[in-house]
Structures are given as C-alpha cells and as structure tokens.
C-alpha angles and dihedrals in degrees: 000000000000093000093058119103137192139289105061124190088257112031144147136222097242118252123099135191111277116240114241091245090058093048089050093051093048091050091049091050092050089052091050093246097122134029128252088250092055091049092049091052090056092045091050092050093048093047092050089053092046094050090049088054092047089054092045089053088058098244118151094211126070130194136170089247087240085277092151092058137079091205138015093244117014097062088060090054091049087060090067122086110246098040128109133182143183138180111288123242097206110008128208118310109247125173102270103013141001116272104236099212124146122272105248127192146152124277097170147343114322127249133153111207116151094007110193093227089072091064090043089056094049090059092056094040089060089059095059117117135179090286102043144054130196122245124200118209125198138156115275117256087247089061090054090049093049092050091057098046101047112116094258091057108030095092092055092044094052091058088070104020115039091185137036089234092061091048091049091052094054095043090052091046091052092049091050088055093051092044091051091049092048091049090051087052089056101265115151099161123064126169121198113208112210130183094164094090091049088056092052094056093051127096109252092020090140087073089069088064100033137258116319095015115162103231093189090057091045090052091056091048092052090050092046097052092047094049093043091055091049095045113115096011117157113274093239094052112099117208119188132172135222115211113207141177095208133291120203123146088334091306124119134217106209146008133209143112123266094244099100093051100034097102099052097032101040098026104041112020107103100222126127097230144001126227100206132195110234104145098118144003092283089082098050126217136322099253094097087066086080087077093064110114134210118357096318116151130229126215108202111219095206098142113075121229091193099074133040098223113107118238123241106266096214092049091053092048089051090052091051090055090047089056089048088068087073104033127022116269092236089063093051126092136175135237142137111286093248143349122293095239114023085168125028092256087073132202125295101271136084128255089250090054090047091057091045088057091052092047088055092050090053094045093051094045092051090050094049101040102021 
C-alpha cells in the first residue's frame, strides 16, 4: 500500500490511550528503577499490540499511538540539539486543570541530526502491510517557534537568537533535516500538529506571547516557519496539519471560530490537508472553509475524543453535508477532533470507548462516501 497517502475517508489524529503497563514502565524508568532497554521492550510490545488493533478496526493508517512520548509536542523538541527541559512547577493553564507538561527552553543553537523520531518511525514502517501505511505525527514548526518565544522562554532564546527571523531559519532547517531522514526511512505521510492557530482565535491570546504582542506579525511568522519547513519537500511526500485548541485529560486550552485565521491558514499554508476540530461550538461554523485554496483536503473532526458518549450518527452525517456547502464532498473526510491521549495521562474514557468512537467514525464514513 506504499502509494497510499493520508488522509483516508475515515482517519484519526494519531495518539491513543496508554495501557497501564506502559504507564507503569515509564514511571519506573523515570524513577531509575528500570533501564532504557527494559522500557523500550515494553513500548515495543504495546505498539505491536496497538497496531494489531488498528488493523483489526479496519483502518488503513497505522501509528505508534505516540506511546514513546510523554507529550504530543515537547518530546519532539527534546530530540533537537540545543533544547533542555525539566518537570514543571505550575504547568499550563487549561480550562478545568493545569496541563502538567515539562518546561522546555533553549540552551544553544538548534540542530536535528539523529532525531529519535526517525527510529520510532522505522519500527512502525516495518509493520505496514498491503492494507496499511504508517503515518508520523510531530508538532508543527510553528509550535516549536511559539514554545521558544513565550514570555517564560524569551530571555533564554535571545541568548542564541537575537531575532525571530534567525530562530525561524534554524527551526525550519532542523525540520528539513528530520523530514529528509524520515523520507529516507520510507516515510511518505507526515502530520504536523498545531495549537498555535487555536491560540490566535482565542480571547486573550496575546497573553501567550506577552503584553503588547503584535498578533498580525505573529500570524505571519507562524505561517512562514511552517511553509519554510515544507519548502522543497519531495513531491510524493504528503504533509498535513491538525489544528487544535488544546487536549489534556479531556480539558481544553482555547475557544474560537476559524474566521480570524482562515485567510492565512487555509489560503496560504502549503499543506496537503487539514485535520480540523469541529466537535462542539468552541470551533464555530463551517463557512471559513471557503478560504481553502487549491485542491487541499479537509478532515472534519466531528467526533470528540474528550468524552465517552457516542455521537448521533444522523446528526454527524447532517453536519458533513453542511460542510459540503463550502467545500466539495469528495474533498471531505472524517476523524475524531483530536487524539485520545495528547499527553500520557490520556483523556477521560476507556480503551473500549476509544475503539467504539473509531468504529463510529468508520461506520459514518462508509455510509457517506461508500
């Protein structure tokens, strides 16, 4: 199935609930009770089991569920030279509870030789068969940029990058290195995960960047770093992006419709498809989809990964046809709005409920598109 590319009519964002045995092994490793080799053996076993379940569920895409990561984004940054991290003392303020993810900052110039995600991908790539292809997820370059220019990090960043432009250049260069290495390992499907646009649509979003921040300028920088990283990619490499408003233990970070960011994001970001959050009123309506240019595809995230209750099938089908008023039905796809465990703590549902959500996605997609 090597000539098949994401998205698929029924798809998912990438992360899955961690089994308790995996959580236990990661905690034991963090406490120095087991070796890295012992942890990897558990990760390998759990990923093999997960991929078997993905195949059994009838999905054409396979991922490692992000089982080797603590978080959807920061672990990728830790794979760069010039990045440090430590346990946070206060976390990031989400609606409902703080997201206890590591403080992460620059300690030197960035580079990305021998990034660990390449080896992670190779493990999943070897599990492909005639019905499935492997997808690699990673935070968008814009997410990396945002992390290093937030008020808590800007002082450290300026020691090595006097200007945002210089930082953007090195982030993009590092991504190009990782993308090239993934491509050489056989990867043809990459998904950028990006919460930076969700921040921009939220009230008070300027606080993420500090007092007096110029959000129009920031918008252009987010667009620039993403497109610069994509620039020159191989023609047969598909790069998509998932736009999120935060997903931590079923809590969210921001709310707001796509309207304010539709023109730069949908009109000028050079990705092949968008995985878009549309599971509740926090994401607004479908009209901004009119701004999508070219033949780019849209994966409608209409099934929530935050709650266990199954959506009404007919209501979801009606929403798909509502979206088709703004973008042709044959360029629309269906998925949950986000992963099930953006961080290893996971969302508030069981593994059984997780698979029931994905079964519903598949059932609806087959009914709508045949």
